[in-house]
Each structure stands twice: as C-alpha cells, then as structure tokens.
N, C-alpha and C positions, 0 to 999 in steps of 0.2 A: 475622371482624370485625377490622379494622385498628385497632390502638391507636397513638395518637400518643405520642411521648415527652413527658415533663413539660416545661413551659416552662423555658427557661434564661435567665430574666430576670436582668440584672446590676443590682444596687443601685448608686446613685451612690457613687463612691469611687475609690480608686487602682486596684483591679482592673479596673473598667469603663474607666477612662482608659487603662490599659495595653492592653486588648483593642482599644479604639477606635483607638489609635495604631498598633497592629500592622496592623489592617485597612486603615487609611488608607495606610500605607506600601505594602502589597501592591497596593491599588487604584491608587495613583499610579504604581506600577511597571508597570501594565498589566493586572492581574487584573480580571475583570468581577465585578459584584455577584453574579451567578449562580454563578460559580466560587467565590467566597468563601463563599456559602451552603453549597455542597457540601463545602467544606473544613472548615468549622466546625460544620456541623449546625444552624446558626441559620436562621431564616426570612429571606426576602427583605426584609421590612419591618424586621426587627431589625438586619440588616446595614446597610440604608439609613439607619436612625436613628443607628446608631453612627458611620457615615461622616459624616453631616451634623453630628452633635454634635462630632466631631473636627475639623470645618472643612475637610473634603475638598471640592475643586472637582469636582463631579460632571460626568461627560462626558454629551453628548447621546446619545440612542439611536443605536446603530450598525446594522449589517446592510446587506444589499443594498438598493439603491434601484431604483425602476422607471425605465424610460426607456432611451434608447440610449446607447451609449458615446461618449465624445468622440473626435474624429478625431485 
C-alpha cells in the first residue's frame, strides 16, 4: 500500500507569500510547473495556485505540435 505524505498546506501569511514569490521567480526564469512540483514536493494544483496567487503570467502549454515543419 502506498501512503501519501501529509498535505503541505500553507496558511495565508508571510511564509506563504515567500514561497509563492520564490516559485514565481523560478517559473518566470523558465522552470515548468512540473519541475517545480518535483523540486518542492507539492502537488501540481498547489504550485499552480501559488503561482496564480503571486500574479505570475502563466505560459501556454508547450511541447511538440503536430504538422509539418516550416520551410
């Protein structure tokens, strides 16, 4: 049986603001949300929420696109 670690919910306040600001800086420097989840041990939704609360301009989804290459 796989046990999940306890939730790491941050209560509103200076600690939450500090974590959100750090995540925002890393995200704006090019880190993906998935990379930030692995680095911090937080869920995708938790990182996403902290980024949006910090006012980060979220990038559109990336990855390979279908279709031919431009000449």
